[in-house]
N, C-alpha and C positions, 0 to 999 in steps of 0.2 A: 032469406032476403030478400025485400018485393021485388018485382017486377024494375017499380021503378029505379031502388039504390041502383037494380045492376047498371042500368043502362048509363045511369049519373058514374059509376066505375068504372066500365067501359069510356065511357068517354074521355075520363082523367087519364088515358092510358093506361098500361098495366102497373105501372107503381102506386098507383093505386088499390087496384087489389091484393097485393099482397103483401101493403099498408094493412089494410082490411082481416089478409091472412095471420105478418105477424102478430097486431098487434092481441090478435085471443089465444097467442103461442106464454105459457108460461116461461119464465127461469130468463127472461129480459133483464137486461142491463141500463143503466140510463139515460142511453143511447136509441134505447127502441131496439137494440136487436139485441139479435138469442144470445148465448150461453157459447151454445154450440153449436157453428153452424158446417152442418155434414157436408164434405165434394161426393157430386152430383148430383145438390139439392138449389134450391134457390130461394131466393133472398132481397128483401132490400133493403140496402146497404147504403149510410151517407157517405156523401162527394164530401167528408173531409178525413175518412178511412180508408182512401184509394190511393197509393203510388202508381202512377203510370213508369212502364214495362221500359226498363235499364237499357230492356234489348234492343230496344224500341225501333229497328232500318227508318223510318216513315220521322223526318225531323218537321217537315213542313206541315202547312197543312192552309187551300185557299180560306183563306181568312171574306169571304164573300156567302164562301159556299156553307163555313159556317156558321157564319149567322145569320143565313136562312132556316138550315138543319135546327140552330137552337128558337127561334121562330114557330118552325115547328112541334120543336116538343115541349113550347110553351103554352103554341094551345091543342094538342093535341097528348103529352105526353110522350112516353118510348114507347117503340112497336117493341123492340129487335135485345133485352138483354146483353149484357157486358158479360163479357169472362172474365172470372179473377182467377188470382192464385191466395190462401189468406197466408202471410207471413210475421202475423203476428197472434194474440189472444186477438185485437179488433182493428189489423191491422190488415191491410189488401194490397197485392199488386196484380194489376191489368198483365191479363195476355191478351184479351184484344177489346177492340172496342171506343181505344184512347180520343176517338174523335166525337161517338155518342158520350165521351164522360168531359171532355169540353165540350161539347156546344150542351149540353146537361150544369155545367156549372152560367154559362155563361144570361141562358133561361133562366137560372135563380128558387133553382132546384136544390134542395137538400141529399134527397136520396137516391140512387138511382137502383130500379133492379139488374141483377148478376145472378149466373150458376160461378160458383164458385170449384172448382176439381183440381185436384191436385199436379205438383209438376215443377221436374227440378228444375235447374237456370238451364245447362244441355236444352229441355224440352218449350223453355221460355221460349228462349229461343228459336227453333225450329219449327213453334208455332204466331211467330210474331212476324218471321220472314213466309212463312207459306201465308199469313191471313194479308198482310202484303203483294205478293204476287197476285192473287184475288184481285185488288184494284181494273178498275173498267179505264182508268187516266198513266193507264202506267206504259212507257214506249219501250220499243227493242230491246238498246242498249240497257235500262233499269233492271228489266223483264228477265237479262243474259249475268248481270251483275246479281242479282239476288238469287240467280241456279248457280253460283258459279261460289260466292255464301255459303248457301246450303249442302255446297258439296263438302270447303272448304273447313269451313266454324263445323259441321254437323256432322263432317266426316259421315256423307252418304257417297252411292256411287251412282255411276247419268241410272238408271234401272229402278233405287230406292227409290234417286230420284223423282221417275216419273209419276212410281207410285204412288210419293208425295203429292203428287201435285192434277192428279189427277194426268200428264202427259205422256204422247211416248217418245218411246228415246230418243227417233229420232231427230222430234218434234227441239228437244231439252238440246240436245246437239247442233240445230241451226241455228238455236236461241247463242250458244256459247263460240259458233263459228266467231260471228260478231265481234269478238273483246278481240279477233287474232286483226283486225283489220285497224288501221292508224289513226293516231287518236282527234284527227283532222275529221274522219269520214266520219269515226264513231259520236261525236259533235253532232257531227246535221244529221244524227240521224233521230239521235235525242230529243235535239230542237223541233224538228223534220218537217228538213231542209230536202233529206231526202228518204225513198220508204224503205224499209226490211228485203220490199223486194230488190230493191239501185242492192243495199248493198251488200246481200250475198250472191248475185254476180260479181260483186269487186272482189271474193273473198276466192274467185276460183283464179284468181291472178298470183301471181308469188312474187312479180316486180312491183312492191312499193310505188317506188315510181311514177312507174305505169298507174296504180291504183287511182293514185292521187292525179296523174292526169285526165284519166279518164270520170273519174269526182269529178275535175273543175268545169271539164262538158257537159256535163250533165247542169248541171249548177249553172252556166253558163248557153243553154242552147234549150234547158229544160226537158229531160230528154227522157220516152217512159222509159220503166223497166225495159219492155221488149225491146227494144230496138238497146240500150244497151247490156242485154243476154245475145243479140245478138252482134254491137261487139265488138262483148268479150272471146264472144269464141267463133272470131278471122281475129284475136290477137293469140288465143291458148293454139286455134290451128293453126299458126303461121301464113296461114293467107291473106293476113293483110294486104292491102296495095297501099302504091305509096301517098298515093292520096289520103288514103287513111286515116295513115302518117300524120301529111301536114292536116292536113280536118283535129285531127286530138293536138296536135306540135296550135294550129291556130284558135284554138279553144282554151285550153293553156296561157295564151297570151291575151284572150281576148277575157277567160275571170280576169286576170293581173290586173288591164285596163277599169274594170268598172269596179274595183274591189279599190283600186288606188282614184277612180273618180267617186268613188261613194266619203271616202276618206278626205281630198280635196275638201267636195259639198259641207260634209261635218265644221271643217277646218276654219271654211271662208262664209259660211249659212246664208250660200245658193249653189243653183247650180253651174255643177264646173261639168264642161268636156275635153273627153280626154277623146285623142283621132294619133293612133298609128297606123303604120300601110308597111307594107308585107320587106320593105328595108331599113324599118323600126322608123323612119320620119315621123316627126305627125305635127301638134302643134297642141294649145290646151286652152282653153277659152275662160274664162273666167265674169259672166254676164255680170252690168253693176246698175239700181235703175233712178240713180242721179248724184250728184254733186257729194253728197254726203254720206253713201251707198260708195261709190270711189276710193274716199280720202279711205275710209271706214279698212276699205280691200287692199290701200298701200299701204294702214295700220298697221295693218297683217304680215305685208310681203318686211318690211322696216323697211319701207322705203320716205322719202321729203320730194313733199311737188319742191322741184324749182322758183323764188324767188324772184 
């Protein structure tokens, strides 16, 4: 092949090189595929002969990111091959690389470069979970749930799991402990309202009600991880002062008021202010811009202006 030919092939991505290799092989069927796909080899495989992994733990793909990848593939081709297992003569299942597979379809490709390897259902699940855990956009709860599934579905012990994912046993254990927290706190970690550091500090408190109270204080006062660790130490050691206890109660009330304000603002379509003192007395203010806005709020309150 000339130097010019090589540059053209490289410009079309890895698939272009494989096309040249596959075209030179004997014993091919009418799809241009070799009759024998040997495990351990890399081939150019038609997209319509590939099925997604039924054990894939990832169900949602960022459409915008997928579209960007599709545009990149259309220009540069596939740089990293996907990995498949053969399930029939010319049928395959994805072991890893579903995102590249989906983007290649969007880019209008007919074939994709792929490694072929042997894998049973158990190995398919394990490989899919391990690939999923290596994603950079996973939050701490998603990682913990994946670790849990690897241990239960794949019957791995923590030591074995650590070896498979390249993590220390203590690291795996720190993630797994997050699943002992109340669902409300787990959701906050998942949605990045609080960090894993906040959550790890809360784990050291056995009382769920107290965990939730401190959690609400974190949200209400935007506490740092260090502040939460200090507060938890005081609670656990039993040295918490009276004013600290009152502070926790005040924080819980403040969190409740803020939650109420957001719900009222959403209901009335305007900013609502709720004030409450230590004696549980207070006021609710609902501003309006004009007569029309005032009537709209009255209608929402199901009140009529006397004629």
